[in-house]
C-alpha positions as CSV (number, residue, x, y, z in Angstrom):
1,M,13.4,-23.9,18.6
2,S,10.1,-21.9,18.5
3,A,8.0,-21.7,15.4
4,V,8.4,-18.6,13.3
5,S,4.6,-18.2,13.6
6,D,5.0,-17.7,17.4
7,R,6.6,-14.3,16.6
8,L,3.5,-13.1,14.9
9,P,0.3,-11.5,16.2
10,A,-3.1,-13.3,15.7
11,F,-4.3,-12.9,12.1
12,P,-6.8,-10.0,12.6
13,W,-9.2,-10.8,9.7
14,D,-10.3,-14.1,11.4
15,K,-12.0,-11.9,14.0
16,L,-14.2,-10.5,11.3
17,E,-15.7,-13.8,10.3
18,P,-18.9,-13.7,12.5
19,Y,-19.7,-10.2,11.2
20,K,-19.2,-11.4,7.6
21,A,-21.7,-14.2,8.2
22,T,-24.2,-11.7,9.5
23,A,-23.7,-9.4,6.5
24,A,-23.9,-12.4,4.1
25,A,-27.3,-13.3,5.6
26,H,-28.9,-10.0,4.5
27,P,-31.7,-10.6,2.0
28,G,-30.0,-8.5,-0.5
29,G,-26.6,-10.2,0.0
30,I,-23.4,-8.9,1.4
31,V,-21.8,-5.6,0.4
32,D,-18.1,-6.2,1.2
33,L,-16.3,-3.0,1.8
34,S,-13.7,-4.5,4.2
35,V,-10.8,-5.3,1.8
36,G,-9.4,-3.0,-0.8
37,T,-9.2,-5.6,-3.5
38,P,-9.8,-4.5,-7.1
39,V,-13.0,-5.8,-8.7
40,D,-12.9,-4.1,-12.2
41,P,-11.5,-5.9,-15.2
42,V,-7.7,-5.9,-16.0
43,P,-7.4,-3.5,-18.9
44,E,-7.4,-5.3,-22.3
45,L,-4.0,-4.0,-23.4
46,I,-2.4,-5.5,-20.3
47,Q,-4.2,-8.8,-20.7
48,K,-2.9,-8.9,-24.3
49,A,0.6,-8.2,-23.2
50,L,0.4,-11.0,-20.7
51,I,-0.9,-13.5,-23.3
52,A,1.7,-12.5,-25.9
53,A,4.4,-13.4,-23.3
54,A,2.8,-16.6,-22.2
55,D,5.4,-18.7,-24.1
56,S,8.1,-18.0,-21.6
57,P,9.8,-21.4,-20.8
58,G,13.0,-19.9,-19.4
59,Y,13.7,-18.4,-16.0
60,P,13.1,-14.7,-15.7
61,T,15.7,-12.5,-14.1
62,V,15.2,-10.9,-10.7
63,W,16.2,-7.5,-12.0
64,G,13.7,-7.8,-14.9
65,T,14.1,-7.2,-18.6
66,P,15.7,-4.0,-19.9
67,E,12.3,-3.1,-21.3
68,L,10.8,-3.4,-17.8
69,R,13.5,-1.3,-16.2
70,D,13.0,1.3,-19.0
71,A,9.3,1.4,-18.2
72,L,10.0,1.8,-14.4
73,T,12.5,4.6,-14.8
74,G,10.4,6.4,-17.3
75,W,7.3,6.3,-15.1
76,C,9.3,7.6,-12.1
77,E,10.5,10.6,-14.1
78,R,7.1,11.3,-15.6
79,R,4.8,10.7,-12.7
80,L,7.0,11.3,-9.6
81,G,9.2,14.0,-11.0
82,A,12.4,12.0,-10.1
83,Q,15.5,13.1,-11.9
84,G,18.5,11.1,-13.1
85,I,16.8,7.7,-12.5
86,T,18.8,4.8,-14.1
87,H,18.3,1.0,-14.1
88,H,20.3,0.9,-10.9
89,H,17.7,3.0,-9.2
90,V,14.8,0.4,-9.7
91,L,14.1,-3.1,-8.6
92,P,11.0,-5.2,-9.4
93,V,9.4,-7.1,-6.5
94,V,6.7,-9.8,-6.3
95,G,4.0,-7.6,-5.0
96,S,4.5,-5.0,-2.3
97,K,3.3,-7.0,0.6
98,E,6.1,-9.6,0.2
99,L,8.6,-6.8,0.2
100,V,7.2,-5.2,3.3
101,A,7.1,-8.5,5.2
102,W,10.6,-9.6,4.4
103,L,12.5,-6.3,4.1
104,P,13.8,-6.1,7.6
105,T,15.2,-9.7,7.3
106,Q,16.7,-8.9,3.9
107,L,18.3,-5.8,5.3
108,G,20.0,-8.0,8.0
109,L,18.1,-6.4,10.9
110,G,17.6,-8.3,14.1
111,P,17.5,-8.1,17.9
112,G,18.5,-4.6,19.1
113,D,17.5,-3.0,15.8
114,K,14.4,-0.9,15.6
115,V,11.8,-0.6,12.8
116,A,9.4,2.4,13.0
117,Y,6.1,2.9,11.3
118,P,3.0,5.2,11.7
119,R,0.7,4.9,14.7
120,L,-2.1,3.9,12.4
121,A,-0.6,1.6,9.8
122,Y,-0.7,-1.4,7.5
123,P,-0.1,-4.3,10.0
124,T,2.6,-5.9,7.8
125,Y,5.2,-3.3,8.8
126,E,5.0,-4.7,12.3
127,V,5.0,-8.3,11.0
128,G,8.2,-7.6,9.0
129,A,9.9,-6.5,12.2
130,R,8.7,-9.5,14.1
131,L,9.9,-11.9,11.4
132,A,13.4,-10.4,11.7
133,R,13.2,-10.5,15.6
134,A,13.8,-6.7,15.5
135,D,12.1,-4.2,17.8
136,H,9.3,-2.1,16.5
137,V,7.9,1.3,17.5
138,A,4.9,3.3,16.2
139,Y,5.1,7.0,15.9
140,D,2.9,10.1,15.4
141,D,5.9,12.2,14.2
142,P,9.0,10.2,13.4
143,T,11.4,13.1,14.2
144,Q,10.4,12.8,17.8
145,L,11.7,9.2,18.0
146,D,14.9,8.3,19.8
147,P,17.2,7.5,16.8
148,T,19.3,5.1,18.8
149,G,19.2,1.7,17.1
150,L,16.6,2.9,14.6
151,K,17.6,1.3,11.3
152,L,14.4,1.4,9.2
153,L,11.8,4.1,9.1
154,W,8.5,3.4,7.2
155,L,6.6,6.3,5.7
156,N,3.1,5.7,4.2
157,S,1.6,8.5,2.1
158,P,-1.2,8.3,1.1
159,S,-1.9,6.3,4.2
160,N,-3.6,2.9,4.6
161,P,-5.9,3.1,6.5
162,T,-6.6,6.8,7.0
163,G,-5.9,8.2,3.5
164,R,-3.8,11.0,5.0
165,V,-1.2,12.6,2.7
166,L,2.1,14.0,4.0
167,A,2.7,17.5,2.8
168,K,6.0,18.4,1.0
169,D,7.4,20.2,4.0
170,E,6.7,17.2,6.3
171,L,8.4,14.8,3.9
172,T,11.4,17.1,3.5
173,R,11.8,17.5,7.2
174,I,11.5,13.8,7.9
175,V,14.0,12.8,5.1
176,A,16.5,15.4,6.4
177,W,16.2,14.1,10.0
178,A,16.6,10.5,8.9
179,R,19.7,11.3,6.9
180,E,21.2,13.3,9.8
181,H,20.9,10.1,11.9
182,G,21.8,7.6,9.3
183,I,18.3,6.0,9.2
184,L,17.1,4.3,6.1
185,V,13.7,5.5,4.9
186,F,11.3,3.3,2.9
187,S,8.3,5.2,1.7
188,D,5.2,3.1,0.9
189,E,3.6,5.1,-2.0
190,C,1.3,2.4,-3.4
191,Y,-1.7,4.8,-3.4
192,I,0.1,7.8,-4.9
193,E,-2.1,7.7,-8.1
194,L,-5.2,8.1,-6.0
195,G,-5.2,11.6,-4.5
196,W,-8.7,13.1,-4.3
197,E,-8.4,16.3,-2.1
198,A,-4.6,16.4,-2.1
199,D,-1.8,15.8,-4.6
200,P,0.5,13.2,-3.0
201,L,4.2,13.8,-3.5
202,S,7.0,11.1,-3.6
203,V,10.1,11.2,-1.5
204,L,11.9,10.9,-4.8
205,H,10.8,14.3,-5.9
206,P,13.7,16.7,-5.9
207,D,11.9,19.2,-3.7
208,V,11.9,16.5,-1.0
209,C,15.2,14.7,-1.5
210,G,17.3,17.5,-2.9
211,G,18.0,15.5,-6.0
212,S,19.9,12.8,-4.1
213,Y,18.5,9.3,-3.4
214,E,20.9,8.5,-0.6
215,G,19.1,6.6,2.2
216,I,15.7,6.7,0.6
217,V,13.6,4.1,-1.3
218,S,10.0,4.4,-2.5
219,V,7.6,1.4,-2.9
220,H,5.1,1.3,-5.8
221,S,2.5,-1.1,-6.9
222,L,0.3,-1.7,-9.9
223,S,-2.4,-3.5,-7.9
224,K,-4.6,-0.4,-7.4
225,R,-3.8,1.9,-10.4
226,S,-4.1,-0.9,-13.0
227,N,-6.2,-3.6,-11.2
228,L,-3.2,-6.0,-11.2
229,A,-3.5,-7.3,-7.6
230,G,-3.7,-10.8,-9.0
231,Y,-0.5,-10.3,-11.0
232,R,1.7,-9.5,-8.0
233,A,3.5,-6.6,-9.7
234,A,5.4,-3.9,-7.7
235,F,8.8,-2.3,-7.7
236,L,11.2,-0.2,-5.6
237,A,12.9,3.0,-6.7
238,G,15.7,5.0,-4.9
239,D,19.1,4.5,-3.4
240,P,21.1,2.2,-5.8
241,A,23.4,1.0,-3.0
242,V,20.4,-0.3,-1.0
243,L,18.7,-1.8,-4.1
244,G,22.0,-3.4,-5.3
245,D,22.2,-5.3,-2.0
246,L,18.6,-6.3,-2.2
247,L,19.1,-7.5,-5.8
248,Q,21.9,-9.8,-4.7
249,I,19.8,-11.3,-1.8
250,R,16.7,-11.7,-4.0
251,K,18.8,-13.5,-6.7
252,H,19.9,-16.1,-4.1
253,G,16.3,-16.3,-2.9
254,G,14.8,-16.7,-6.4
255,M,12.4,-13.8,-5.8
256,M,11.6,-13.1,-9.4
257,T,8.5,-11.6,-11.1
258,S,7.2,-14.0,-13.8
259,A,8.2,-13.1,-17.4
260,P,4.5,-12.6,-18.5
261,T,3.9,-10.3,-15.6
262,Q,7.0,-8.3,-16.5
263,A,5.6,-7.8,-20.0
264,A,2.2,-6.8,-18.6
265,V,3.9,-4.2,-16.4
266,V,5.6,-2.7,-19.4
267,A,2.3,-2.3,-21.1
268,A,0.6,-0.9,-18.0
269,F,3.2,1.8,-17.5
270,G,3.1,2.7,-21.2
271,D,-0.6,3.7,-21.0
272,E,-2.2,6.4,-18.9
273,R,-5.8,6.1,-20.3
274,H,-6.7,3.1,-18.2
275,V,-5.4,4.8,-15.1
276,H,-7.6,7.8,-15.6
277,E,-10.6,5.6,-16.4
278,Q,-10.1,3.7,-13.2
279,R,-9.7,6.8,-11.2
280,E,-13.1,8.1,-12.4
281,R,-14.7,4.8,-11.3
282,Y,-13.2,5.1,-7.9
283,A,-14.1,8.9,-7.6
284,A,-17.7,8.2,-8.3
285,R,-17.9,5.3,-5.8
286,R,-16.1,7.4,-3.2
287,A,-18.4,10.4,-3.6
288,A,-21.5,8.2,-3.3
289,L,-20.3,6.3,-0.2
290,R,-18.9,9.4,1.5
291,D,-22.3,11.3,1.2
292,A,-24.2,8.2,2.4
293,L,-22.0,7.7,5.4
294,L,-22.3,11.4,6.4
295,R,-26.1,11.3,6.1
296,H,-26.1,8.2,8.2
297,G,-24.3,10.0,11.0
298,F,-20.7,9.2,10.4
299,R,-17.8,11.6,10.6
300,I,-15.0,11.2,8.1
301,E,-11.4,12.1,8.9
302,H,-8.4,12.5,6.5
303,S,-9.4,10.3,3.5
304,E,-8.0,12.9,1.1
305,A,-6.4,10.0,-0.9
306,S,-6.2,6.2,-1.2
307,L,-9.1,3.7,-1.7
308,Y,-10.7,4.1,1.8
309,L,-12.9,6.3,3.9
310,W,-11.8,6.6,7.5
311,A,-15.1,6.9,9.3
312,T,-16.4,7.0,12.9
313,R,-19.6,7.3,14.9
314,D,-17.6,8.0,18.1
315,E,-18.1,4.5,19.4
316,S,-16.2,1.2,19.6
317,C,-15.2,0.2,16.1
318,W,-16.7,-3.2,16.8
319,N,-20.1,-1.7,17.6
320,T,-19.9,0.1,14.3
321,V,-18.9,-3.1,12.5
322,A,-21.9,-4.9,14.0
323,H,-24.3,-2.1,13.2
324,L,-23.2,-2.1,9.5
325,A,-23.2,-5.9,9.3
326,D,-26.8,-5.9,10.3
327,L,-27.4,-3.8,7.2
328,G,-25.5,-6.3,5.2
329,I,-22.4,-4.1,4.9
330,L,-19.0,-5.4,6.0
331,V,-16.2,-2.9,6.9
332,A,-12.8,-3.2,8.5
333,P,-12.5,-2.3,12.2
334,G,-10.0,0.5,12.8
335,D,-8.1,-1.4,15.6
336,F,-6.8,-3.7,12.9
337,Y,-4.4,-0.8,12.2
338,G,-3.4,0.0,15.7
339,P,-5.1,0.9,19.1
340,A,-5.5,4.5,17.9
341,G,-8.1,3.3,15.4
342,D,-10.4,1.7,18.0
343,H,-13.2,4.2,17.3
344,F,-13.0,4.2,13.5
345,V,-13.8,1.8,10.6
346,R,-12.1,1.6,7.2
347,V,-14.6,1.6,4.4
348,A,-13.2,0.5,1.0
349,F,-14.8,1.8,-2.2
350,T,-13.5,-1.0,-4.3
351,A,-16.8,-2.8,-4.7
352,T,-18.7,-2.8,-8.0
353,D,-21.0,0.1,-8.9
354,E,-24.0,-2.2,-8.2
355,R,-22.8,-3.1,-4.7
356,V,-21.9,0.5,-3.9
357,A,-25.3,1.6,-5.0
358,E,-26.9,-1.1,-2.8
359,A,-24.8,0.1,0.2
360,V,-25.9,3.7,-0.4
361,R,-29.5,2.5,-0.5
362,R,-29.2,0.6,2.8
363,L,-27.4,3.5,4.5
364,G,-30.2,5.8,3.4
């Protein structure tokens, strides 16, 4: 019996270690723009909610408290424009990466089934297919795929890594095509609060789904909007038949969000002020880095949303990584996200204001 790890590709971030060492040796220290991890404080009202729920000796439920489900459904209606969302249309998960990695397995996919995802994409979509022993295929336009055996279609708007946003007509066309062929759509919308030059739309919006959630599920996270990456707080919304099955599986697997985290999520979705404040921080960092990269000779494509700039000097991404590492700046090579990214780098603007200012100085 082969090890499960034999199904997986080499962990890409290990390849970045030598360049990280080079950047760290810079006299002014490293400016790490390689990983989109939040660095700003967790908002105080969320910390207080977590602390207030710290005395939680009993097991939490996988489906979450009624208060949590109220918070999730209310946010879907207010922010996404979804209509008729009930508790049966939502399901908390233990961070979105866990969900992406194990979804094909939990859906019962296996050899002969296909999982599709964008040509440039978060690597965990492929990892999830490999863990389930399912086939996987990358696409430019999913409606051009052969639907035979295609069981799960991943959308990602806004995109990681490119920041591209799918327009309403694209989403509508894709959802209609998938329904015509009986293909389940999961839409990763974890960056939906972070549109800069576009207003991202959810597949749950009635203009896209026609008011029906059949065959569609959206994935949302509080890691970026509320600086809660360390809390592992995310949720699904959409087709109640799909979520009902996943709920039963996750009950058996004990895949439950901690009770204090559930309370923190209720507080987070009950307040918009901290979201706007964090957006302003990111907007300022984005503008500063974007201008500095352009002055340094980069070209930036897409990047109309998310926490990244998709940048190129029209050379091997590893040459660009090396060039920036010599300046003490670490970025992610584009080929981490697929061969089509081999001339790009992904530049995160999640560093502190001081580190972003230092990167701008060095690029100047």
